[in-house]
KOLSEPA-466195 format. One record per residue: residue number from 1; residue in three letters; chain; x negated, y, z negated of N, C-alpha, C in turn. Coordinates in steps of 0.2 Angstrom, whole numbers, always signed. Each point is the difference from the previous one (the first is absolute). Layout:
BEGIN
(NUM,ALA,A,(X,Y,Z),(X,Y,Z),(X,Y,Z)),
...
end
This chain:
BEGIN
(1,ALA,A,(-791,-327,+550),(+8,-2,-1),(+3,+0,+6)),
(2,ALA,A,(+0,+0,+8),(-1,-1,+4),(+1,-7,-1)),
(3,ALA,A,(-4,-5,-2),(-2,-6,-2),(+9,-4,-1)),
(4,GLY,A,(+0,+6,-6),(+6,-2,-3),(+5,+0,+4)),
(5,ASP,A,(+1,+6,+2),(+7,-1,+3),(+1,-3,+4)),
(6,SER,A,(-6,-2,+7),(+2,-6,+4),(+3,-5,-6)),
(7,LEU,A,(-6,-2,-7),(+3,-7,-1),(+8,+0,+0)),
(8,LEU,A,(+3,+6,-4),(+7,+1,+0),(+3,-2,+4)),
(9,ARG,A,(-2,+4,+7),(+5,-1,+8),(-1,-7,+1)),
(10,LEU,A,(-8,-4,-2),(+1,-6,+2),(+4,-5,-5)),
(11,ALA,A,(+2,+0,-5),(+2,-1,-6),(+10,-1,+0)),
(12,GLU,A,(+0,+8,+5),(+9,+2,+2),(-1,-5,+6)),
(13,ALA,A,(-4,-3,+4),(+2,-1,+5),(+2,-9,+0)),
(14,ALA,A,(-5,+0,-5),(+2,-8,+0),(+5,-3,-4)),
(15,ARG,A,(+4,+7,-4),(+6,+0,-4),(+4,-2,+5)),
(16,SER,A,(-1,+4,+4),(+7,+3,+6),(-2,-7,+4)),
(17,LEU,A,(-5,-3,+3),(-1,-6,+5),(+3,-7,-5)),
(18,ILE,A,(+0,+0,-4),(+2,-7,-5),(+10,+4,-1)),
(19,GLY,A,(+3,+7,+0),(+5,-2,-3),(+5,+0,+9)),
(20,ASP,A,(-5,+2,+4),(+3,-1,+7),(+2,-7,+2)),
(21,PHE,A,(-5,-5,-4),(-1,-4,+0),(+8,-5,-4)),
(22,GLU,A,(+0,+2,-5),(+5,-2,-5),(+7,+1,+6)),
(23,ALA,A,(+1,+4,+2),(+7,+6,+3),(-2,-6,+6)),
(24,ALA,A,(-4,+0,+5),(+1,-3,+4),(+3,-9,+0)),
(25,ILE,A,(-3,-3,-7),(+2,-4,-1),(+8,-1,-3)),
(26,GLN,A,(+1,+6,-1),(+10,-2,-2),(+4,+3,+7)),
(27,GLY,A,(-5,+3,+4),(+3,+1,+5),(+2,-4,+7)),
(28,GLU,A,(-5,-5,-1),(+5,-8,+4),(+6,-3,+0)),
(29,ALA,A,(+0,+2,+8),(+7,-1,+0),(+1,-5,+5)),
(30,SER,A,(-3,-5,-1),(+1,-6,+7),(+7,-5,-2)),
(31,ARG,A,(+2,-3,+4),(+5,-5,-3),(+0,-6,+2)),
(32,SER,A,(-6,+0,+4),(+3,-7,+3),(-4,-4,-5)),
(33,PRO,A,(+1,-7,+0),(-1,-6,-6),(-6,-3,+2)),
(34,VAL,A,(-6,-1,-6),(-6,-4,+3),(+2,-7,+2)),
(35,PRO,A,(-1,-1,+7),(+1,-8,-1),(-2,-6,-4)),
(36,GLY,A,(+4,-2,-2),(-1,-7,-5),(+0,+3,-7)),
(37,GLY,A,(+2,+7,-1),(-2,+3,-6),(-7,+2,-2)),
(38,GLY,A,(-5,+0,+1),(-6,-1,+2),(-2,+8,-5)),
(39,VAL,A,(-8,+1,+1),(-2,+7,-5),(+2,+3,+6)),
(40,HIS,A,(-2,+7,-2),(+5,+5,+4),(-8,+3,+1)),
(41,PRO,A,(+0,+3,+8),(-6,+3,+3),(-1,+6,-5)),
(42,MET,A,(+4,+4,-4),(-3,+6,-3),(+0,-3,-7)),
(43,THR,A,(+2,-5,-3),(-3,-3,-6),(-8,-1,+2)),
(44,GLY,A,(-4,-2,+4),(-6,-3,+1),(-3,+10,+2)),
(45,TYR,A,(+2,+6,+3),(-1,+5,+4),(-3,+3,-8)),
(46,VAL,A,(+7,-1,-6),(-2,+2,-6),(-4,-1,-3)),
(47,MET,A,(-1,-7,-2),(-3,-1,-4),(-8,+0,+2)),
(48,ASN,A,(-1,+0,+6),(-5,+1,+3),(-3,+7,-3)),
(49,TYR,A,(+4,+4,+1),(-2,+7,-1),(-2,+2,-10)),
(50,LEU,A,(+5,-4,-1),(-1,+2,-8),(-8,-6,-1)),
(51,VAL,A,(-1,-7,+4),(-4,+0,-2),(-9,+3,+2)),
(52,LEU,A,(+3,+5,+6),(-9,+4,+1),(+4,+5,-5)),
(53,LEU,A,(+3,+3,-1),(+0,+7,-6),(-3,-4,-6)),
(54,SER,A,(+2,-5,-4),(-4,-3,-3),(-10,+1,-1)),
(55,ASP,A,(-1,-1,+5),(-7,+1,-1),(-1,+4,+1)),
(56,TYR,A,(+4,+8,-1),(-2,+7,-2),(+2,+3,-6)),
(57,ASN,A,(-1,-6,-6),(+5,-1,-6),(-3,+6,-5)),
(58,ALA,A,(-5,+1,+0),(-5,+1,-4),(+0,+10,+3)),
(59,ALA,A,(+2,-1,+6),(+2,+10,+4),(+7,+1,-3)),
(60,LEU,A,(+3,-6,+2),(+8,+1,+1),(+2,+2,-9)),
(61,ALA,A,(-4,-3,-4),(+1,+2,-8),(-2,+5,-3)),
(62,ASP,A,(-3,+2,+3),(-2,+8,-3),(+5,+5,+4)),
(63,ILE,A,(+1,-2,+10),(+5,+5,+1),(+6,+2,-4)),
(64,TYR,A,(+4,-8,-1),(+6,+0,-3),(+1,-2,-9)),
(65,ALA,A,(-7,+5,-3),(-2,-2,-8),(+6,+8,-2)),
(66,ASP,A,(+2,+2,+4),(+3,+8,-4),(+6,-4,+3)),
(67,LEU,A,(+2,-2,+4),(+8,+0,+4),(+3,-7,-2)),
(68,PRO,A,(+4,+0,-6),(+2,-8,-3),(+6,-2,+3)),
(69,LEU,A,(+3,-5,+2),(+4,-2,+5),(+7,+3,-2)),
(70,GLN,A,(+5,+1,+3),(+7,+4,-1),(+1,-7,+2)),
(71,ILE,A,(+5,-2,-4),(+3,-7,+2),(+8,+0,+1)),
(72,PRO,A,(+3,+1,+4),(+8,+3,+0),(+3,-7,-3)),
(73,THR,A,(+6,+3,-5),(+4,-5,-4),(+6,+1,+5)),
(74,PRO,A,(+6,-4,-3),(-4,-10,-2),(-2,+0,+4)),
(75,LEU,A,(-5,-4,-3),(-3,-7,+5),(+5,-5,+3)),
(76,PRO,A,(-1,-5,+6),(+2,-5,+1),(-1,-7,-5)),
(77,ASP,A,(+1,-1,-5),(-2,-5,-3),(+0,-7,+4)),
(78,SER,A,(+6,-2,+4),(+2,-5,+3),(-8,-2,+6)),
(79,ILE,A,(-4,+6,+2),(-4,+0,+3),(-6,-2,-2)),
(80,PHE,A,(-2,+3,-4),(-7,+5,-5),(+0,-2,-9)),
(81,ASP,A,(-4,-2,-2),(-1,+1,-8),(-3,+6,+3)),
(82,SER,A,(+4,+6,-5),(-6,+7,-1),(-4,-1,-6)),
(83,SER,A,(-1,-5,-2),(-6,-1,-5),(-5,+1,+5)),
(84,SER,A,(+1,-2,+6),(-7,-2,+5),(-1,+6,+1)),
(85,ILE,A,(+2,+9,+3),(-2,+5,+0),(-1,+2,-8)),
(86,SER,A,(+3,+1,-6),(-5,+2,-5),(-5,-1,-4)),
(87,SER,A,(-1,-7,+3),(-5,-3,-3),(-4,-7,+5)),
(88,PRO,A,(-2,+2,+7),(+0,-8,+6),(-8,-2,-3)),
(89,SER,A,(-4,+2,-6),(-4,-4,-2),(-3,+2,-8)),
(90,SER,A,(-4,-4,-2),(-3,+1,-6),(-5,+4,+0)),
(91,SER,A,(-1,+6,+6),(-4,+2,+0),(+0,+7,-5)),
(92,SER,A,(-3,+2,-8),(+1,+4,-2),(-4,+7,+2)),
(93,ASN,A,(-2,+2,+7),(-4,+6,+2),(+6,+3,+3)),
(94,SER,A,(+4,+4,-3),(+6,+5,+3),(-2,+1,+9)),
(95,GLU,A,(-4,+1,+1),(+0,+2,+8),(-2,-4,+5)),
(96,ASP,A,(+0,-7,-3),(+0,-7,+4),(+8,+0,-1)),
(97,SER,A,(+3,-1,-5),(+6,+0,-2),(+6,+4,+5)),
(98,THR,A,(-1,+5,+0),(+1,+5,+5),(+1,-1,+6)),
(99,LEU,A,(-6,-2,+5),(+0,-4,+5),(+2,-9,+3)),
(100,SER,A,(-1,+1,-6),(+4,-8,+0),(+8,+0,-1)),
(101,ALA,A,(+4,+5,-4),(+7,+0,+0),(+1,+5,+7)),
(102,ARG,A,(-5,+4,+2),(+3,+1,+8),(+0,-7,+4)),
(103,MET,A,(-5,-2,+0),(+0,-9,+6),(+7,-2,+0)),
(104,ALA,A,(+2,-2,-8),(+4,-3,-3),(+8,+3,+5)),
(105,TRP,A,(+1,+6,+0),(+4,+5,+1),(+0,-2,+7)),
(106,LEU,A,(-5,+1,+3),(+0,-1,+8),(+5,-9,+1)),
(107,ILE,A,(-4,-2,-2),(+0,-9,+1),(+10,-1,-1)),
(108,LEU,A,(+2,+6,-7),(+7,-1,+0),(+4,+4,+6)),
(109,VAL,A,(-2,+5,+4),(+4,+3,+2),(-1,-6,+7)),
(110,LEU,A,(-6,-4,+3),(+1,-5,+3),(+6,-6,+1)),
(111,LEU,A,(+1,+1,-9),(+2,-9,-2),(+9,+3,+1)),
(112,CYS,A,(+4,+6,-1),(+2,+3,+1),(+3,+1,+7)),
(113,LYS,A,(-3,+2,+5),(+0,+0,+7),(+0,-9,+2)),
(114,LEU,A,(-1,-5,-2),(-2,-4,+3),(+8,-5,-4)),
(115,ASP,A,(+2,+4,-6),(+6,-5,+0),(+5,+3,+1)),
(116,LYS,A,(+0,+7,+4),(+4,+1,+4),(+2,-2,+8)),
(117,LYS,A,(-8,-2,+3),(+0,-2,+5),(+2,-9,+2)),
(118,ALA,A,(-1,-1,-8),(+4,-9,+0),(+6,+2,+3)),
(119,GLU,A,(+5,+3,-2),(+7,-1,+2),(-1,+2,+7)),
(120,CYS,A,(-4,-2,+2),(+2,+0,+9),(-2,-7,+4)),
(121,HIS,A,(+0,-3,-5),(+1,-8,+0),(+7,-2,+1)),
(122,ARG,A,(+3,-4,+3),(+7,-2,+2),(-1,-7,-8)),
(123,GLU,A,(-3,-3,+2),(+1,-7,-4),(-5,+5,-7)),
(124,VAL,A,(+7,-4,-6),(-4,+3,-6),(-7,-4,-1)),
(125,SER,A,(-3,-7,+0),(-3,-4,+0),(-8,+4,-1)),
(126,LEU,A,(+2,+4,+8),(-7,+1,+6),(+1,+10,-4)),
(127,SER,A,(+3,+3,-5),(+1,+2,-1),(-6,+0,-7)),
(128,TYR,A,(+2,-5,-5),(-5,-2,-5),(-6,-2,+2)),
(129,LEU,A,(-1,-5,+6),(-6,+0,+2),(-4,+8,+0)),
(130,PHE,A,(+3,+0,+5),(-2,+9,+3),(-5,+3,-6)),
(131,LEU,A,(+4,-1,-5),(-3,+7,-8),(-4,-7,-3)),
(132,ALA,A,(+1,-5,+1),(-5,-6,-4),(-9,+1,+6)),
(133,ASN,A,(+2,+0,+4),(-6,+1,+5),(-4,+5,-1)),
(134,ASN,A,(+4,+9,+0),(-3,+4,-3),(-4,+3,-5)),
(135,VAL,A,(+6,-4,-6),(-3,+2,-8),(-6,-7,-1)),
(136,LYS,A,(+1,-3,+4),(-8,-5,+0),(-6,+4,+4)),
(137,TYR,A,(+1,+0,+4),(-7,+4,+5),(+0,+5,-6)),
(138,ILE,A,(+5,+6,-3),(-4,+5,-3),(-3,-5,-4)),
(139,ALA,A,(+4,-1,-5),(-5,-4,-4),(-8,-1,-1)),
(140,ASN,A,(+1,-4,+3),(-9,-2,+5),(-1,+4,+3)),
(141,LYS,A,(+0,+4,+3),(-5,+4,+0),(-3,+8,-3)),
(142,VAL,A,(+6,+0,-5),(-4,+4,-8),(-5,-7,-2)),
(143,LYS,A,(+1,-6,-1),(-5,-4,-4),(-4,-2,+2)),
(144,GLU,A,(-1,-1,+7),(-7,+0,+6),(-1,+6,-1)),
(145,THR,A,(+0,+8,-1),(-5,+6,+0),(-1,+3,-4)),
(146,PRO,A,(-2,+6,+0),(-2,+4,-6),(+7,+1,-5)),
(147,LEU,A,(+6,+1,+5),(+6,+1,-1),(+1,-2,-7)),
(148,GLY,A,(-2,-7,+0),(+0,-5,-6),(-2,+2,-6)),
(149,ASP,A,(-6,+4,+0),(-2,+3,-5),(+3,+6,-1)),
(150,MET,A,(+2,+4,+3),(+4,+6,-3),(+8,-3,-1)),
(151,LEU,A,(+2,-4,+1),(+7,-4,-4),(+2,-4,-3)),
(152,GLY,A,(-8,-3,-1),(+1,-6,-3),(+3,-7,-2)),
(153,GLU,A,(-3,-3,-3),(+3,-7,+2),(+7,-1,-1)),
(154,GLU,A,(+4,+3,-6),(+6,+1,-1),(+4,+3,+6)),
(155,TRP,A,(+0,+3,+1),(+1,+2,+6),(+2,-6,+6)),
(156,VAL,A,(-5,+1,+2),(-2,-8,+5),(+7,-6,-3)),
(157,ALA,A,(-2,-1,-6),(+4,-6,-3),(+7,+1,+1)),
(158,ARG,A,(+2,+6,+0),(+7,+2,+0),(+3,-1,+7)),
(159,HIS,A,(-5,+5,+3),(+5,-1,+9),(-1,-5,+4)),
(160,SER,A,(-5,-8,-1),(-1,-4,+1),(+5,-4,-5)),
(161,ALA,A,(+4,+1,-5),(+4,-4,-3),(+9,+2,+3)),
(162,LYS,A,(-2,+8,+3),(+7,+3,+4),(+0,-4,+7)),
(163,ALA,A,(-7,-2,+4),(+2,-3,+4),(+4,-5,+3)),
(164,ARG,A,(-3,-6,-9),(+3,-4,+1),(+5,-2,-1)),
(165,ARG,A,(+3,+5,-6),(+8,-1,+0),(+3,+0,+7)),
(166,TYR,A,(-2,+8,+5),(+1,-2,+5),(+3,-8,+6)),
(167,ALA,A,(-6,+0,-3),(+0,-6,+5),(+5,-6,-2)),
(168,GLU,A,(+1,+1,-8),(+3,-5,-3),(+7,+2,+4)),
(169,SER,A,(+4,+5,+0),(+4,+1,+2),(-1,+0,+6)),
(170,TYR,A,(-2,-1,+5),(+2,-2,+7),(-2,-8,+2)),
(171,GLU,A,(-4,-3,-7),(+3,-8,+3),(+6,-1,+0)),
(172,ARG,A,(+5,+4,-7),(+5,-1,-2),(+7,+3,+4)),
(173,ALA,A,(-2,+2,+4),(+4,+5,+6),(+0,-2,+5)),
(174,GLY,A,(-6,-4,+2),(+0,-3,+7),(+2,-4,-1)),
(175,TRP,A,(-4,-6,-5),(+0,-7,-3),(+6,-2,-3)),
(176,GLY,A,(+3,+3,-6),(+5,+0,-3),(+5,-4,+2)),
(177,PRO,A,(+4,+1,+8),(+3,-1,+2),(+3,-7,+1)),
(178,VAL,A,(-6,-4,+3),(-4,-6,+2),(+0,-4,-6)),
(179,ALA,A,(-2,+2,-7),(+0,-4,-7),(+6,-1,-1)),
(180,ALA,A,(+6,+5,+0),(+6,+2,-1),(+3,-6,+4)),
(181,ALA,A,(-2,-4,+4),(+4,-2,+6),(-2,-7,-2)),
(182,ILE,A,(-3,-3,-4),(+0,-8,-2),(+5,-1,-7)),
(183,PRO,A,(+4,-3,+1),(+2,-2,-6),(-3,-5,-4)),
(184,ALA,A,(-1,+2,-9),(-3,-3,-5),(+3,-6,-2)),
(185,ALA,A,(+7,+0,+1),(+3,-7,-3),(+2,-4,+6)),
(186,THR,A,(+1,-5,-2),(+3,-7,+7),(+5,+1,+3)),
(187,VAL,A,(-2,-2,+7),(+6,+1,+3),(+3,-5,+1)),
(188,THR,A,(+7,-1,+7),(+2,-6,+2),(-5,+2,+8)),
(189,ALA,A,(+3,-5,+3),(-3,-1,+7),(+4,+7,+3)),
(190,ALA,A,(+6,-1,+0),(+4,+8,+5),(-4,+4,-5)),
(191,GLU,A,(+2,+3,-4),(-5,+7,-4),(-5,-3,+5)),
(192,ALA,A,(-8,-3,-1),(-6,-1,+1),(+0,+2,+8)),
(193,ALA,A,(+3,-2,+2),(-1,+2,+10),(+3,+10,-1)),
(194,GLU,A,(+5,+1,-3),(+2,+10,+1),(-6,+2,-3)),
(195,ARG,A,(-4,-2,-7),(-4,+2,-3),(-7,+1,+4)),
(196,MET,A,(+0,-5,+1),(-7,+0,+6),(+0,+5,+6)),
(197,ARG,A,(+5,+1,+3),(+3,+5,+4),(-2,+4,+0)),
(198,GLN,A,(+3,+5,-7),(-1,+2,-4),(-6,+4,-2)),
(199,PHE,A,(-3,-5,+0),(-9,-2,-4),(-1,+5,+7)),
(200,ASN,A,(+0,-3,+8),(-6,-1,+5),(+4,+7,+1)),
(201,ALA,A,(+4,+6,+2),(+3,+5,-1),(-2,+4,-5)),
(202,ALA,A,(-3,-2,-3),(-4,+6,-5),(-4,+2,+3)),
(203,ALA,A,(-6,-9,+2),(-8,+3,-1),(+1,+2,+6)),
(204,GLU,A,(+4,-1,+5),(-1,+0,+7),(-1,+9,+1)),
(205,ALA,A,(+6,+4,-3),(+1,+7,-2),(-6,+3,-2)),
(206,ALA,A,(-2,-2,-8),(-7,+1,-1),(-6,+2,+5)),
(207,LEU,A,(+0,-7,+3),(-6,+0,+5),(-1,+3,+4)),
(208,ARG,A,(+8,+2,+2),(-2,+5,+6),(+1,+8,-4)),
(209,ALA,A,(-1,+0,-4),(-1,+9,-5),(-5,+0,-2)),
(210,GLN,A,(-2,-5,-1),(-9,+0,-4),(-4,-4,+7)),
(211,GLU,A,(+1,-1,+4),(-4,-1,+5),(-7,+4,+2)),
(212,SER,A,(+3,+8,-1),(-4,+5,+3),(-5,+3,-7)),
(213,ALA,A,(+3,-6,-7),(-3,+6,-5),(-7,-1,+1)),
(214,VAL,A,(-4,+6,-5),(-6,-1,+2),(-1,+1,-7)),
(215,VAL,A,(-5,-3,-3),(-2,-1,-10),(-8,+4,+2)),
(216,ALA,A,(-5,+4,-1),(-7,+3,+3),(-4,-3,-4)),
(217,ASN,A,(+1,-2,-8),(-6,-1,-3),(+0,-9,+2)),
(218,GLU,A,(-5,-2,-2),(+0,-7,+1),(+2,-3,-8)),
(219,ALA,A,(+0,+3,-4),(-1,-6,-6),(+9,+4,-1)),
(220,MET,A,(+3,+4,+1),(+7,+4,-2),(+3,-6,+4)),
(221,ARG,A,(-3,+0,+6),(+5,-9,+6),(-1,-5,-3)),
(222,ALA,A,(-6,-2,-2),(+2,-8,-4),(+2,+3,-5)),
(223,ALA,A,(+3,+1,-5),(+3,+3,-4),(+7,-1,+1)),
(224,ILE,A,(+2,+2,+4),(+8,+1,+3),(+2,-7,+4)),
(225,ARG,A,(-5,-3,+3),(+0,-4,+4),(+1,-9,-5)),
(226,ALA,A,(-2,+3,-3),(+0,-7,-8),(+7,+3,-4)),
(227,ASN,A,(+1,+7,+0),(+7,-1,-5),(+5,+0,+2)),
(228,VAL,A,(+1,+0,+10),(+5,+1,+6),(+1,-6,-4)),
(229,ALA,A,(-5,-9,+2),(+4,-5,+1),(-2,-2,-8)),
(230,GLY,A,(+1,+1,-6),(+0,-2,-5),(+8,+1,-2)),
(231,MET,A,(+2,+4,+2),(+6,+4,+1),(+5,-5,+4)),
(232,VAL,A,(-3,-3,+5),(+5,-2,+6),(-2,-10,+0)),
(233,VAL,A,(-7,-2,+0),(-1,-6,+3),(+3,-5,-6)),
(234,PRO,A,(-3,+2,-9),(+2,-6,+0),(+8,+1,-2)),
(235,ALA,A,(+3,+2,+1),(+8,+0,-1),(+2,-3,+5)),
(236,TYR,A,(+0,+1,+6),(-1,+0,+7),(-1,-8,+3)),
(237,ARG,A,(-5,-4,-4),(-4,-6,-2),(+7,-5,-3)),
(238,ALA,A,(-2,+3,-7),(+6,-2,-3),(+11,-1,+5)),
(239,PHE,A,(-1,+5,+1),(+7,+0,+1),(+2,-4,+8)),
(240,TYR,A,(-7,-1,+5),(+1,-5,+5),(+1,-6,-3)),
(241,GLN,A,(-6,-4,-6),(+1,-8,-4),(+5,+3,-1)),
(242,ARG,A,(+8,+3,-2),(+6,-2,-2),(+1,+1,+6)),
(243,CYS,A,(-2,-1,+7),(+4,+0,+7),(+0,-5,-1)),
(244,ARG,A,(-4,-3,+2),(-3,-8,+1),(+2,-3,-4)),
(245,GLU,A,(+4,+2,-7),(+2,-5,-3),(+8,-4,-1)),
(246,VAL,A,(+2,+8,+4),(+7,+1,+0),(+1,+0,+10)),
(247,MET,A,(-3,-4,+3),(+1,+2,+7),(-4,-3,+2)),
(248,GLY,A,(-3,-6,+0),(-6,-4,+1),(-5,+2,+3)),
(249,PRO,A,(-7,-4,+0),(-5,+4,+3),(-3,+3,+5)),
(250,ARG,A,(+5,+0,+5),(+1,+4,+8),(+3,+6,-1)),
(251,ARG,A,(+7,-1,-1),(+4,+5,+1),(-2,+7,-2)),
(252,PRO,A,(-5,+0,-8),(+0,+7,+2),(-5,+6,+3)),
(253,ARG,A,(-3,-7,+5),(-4,+3,+7),(+5,+4,+2)),
(254,ARG,A,(+6,-4,+2),(+3,+3,+3),(+2,+7,+0)),
(255,TRP,A,(+1,+2,-5),(+3,+7,+0),(-9,+5,-6)),
(256,CYS,A,(-4,-3,+0),(-8,+3,-3),(-5,+2,+7)),
(257,SER,A,(+4,+6,+2),(-7,+2,+4),(-6,+0,-1)),
(258,SER,A,(-2,+1,-8),(-8,-2,-1),(+0,-5,-9)),
(259,PRO,A,(-1,-5,+4),(+1,-5,-7),(-5,+2,-4)),
(260,PRO,A,(-2,-2,-5),(-5,+3,-7),(-5,-8,+1)),
(261,ARG,A,(-6,+2,+0),(-5,-7,-2),(+0,-2,-7)),
(262,MET,A,(+5,-5,+1),(+0,-5,-6),(-8,-3,-3)),
end
């Protein structure tokens, strides 16, 4: 009996500890933006803690076996797919599913908090980059640890896709104005000079805004670089060539701070 009572008290202490952890995530109130839209320290701390918990998944599954997760409604669908909580993995073991749902819920709490923290960035583009960096970090952390077995490949794929969408929004917000400053139609010599000035101004504004931008994941950094180049460089090269045709081969350089490689 004494041993049974001790196990019950230990289980209650473990549940209380995890409950306090959830409350700590919800109560994190810092408002300072992460430089360059990088990974928030809270993200690393929370995910490392969840990885540590996943090492004790068998014991935790027993602790939560008779305590199903009570999900508040309505769920913030714009932030998280509720199916990730109701069925985060394909496991048929009900105890494992209960624990997986609880892990998915704790990550949801983190994602909701990160969504609020993204608003601390004055630059809209850096808000998107912040979300891209943090969601990508979370997805990779799950994929590379025992959390991946608990939450499943579909969960990882869904959140990796969400990170890509945030990255695409960053590209449009940060570099779309530069691409928009490049005229697609033929221009006169006078128009060419003015449009070149407009492009220079847009490019310089974007460079100032993005000079501190951080893309933590190497693959995502390469993808963003390639996408931005594809958005701007071909159109700019064509525009520069049209300017040469109407202004003469030397005159575009007078207005162009960065002639393209022809």
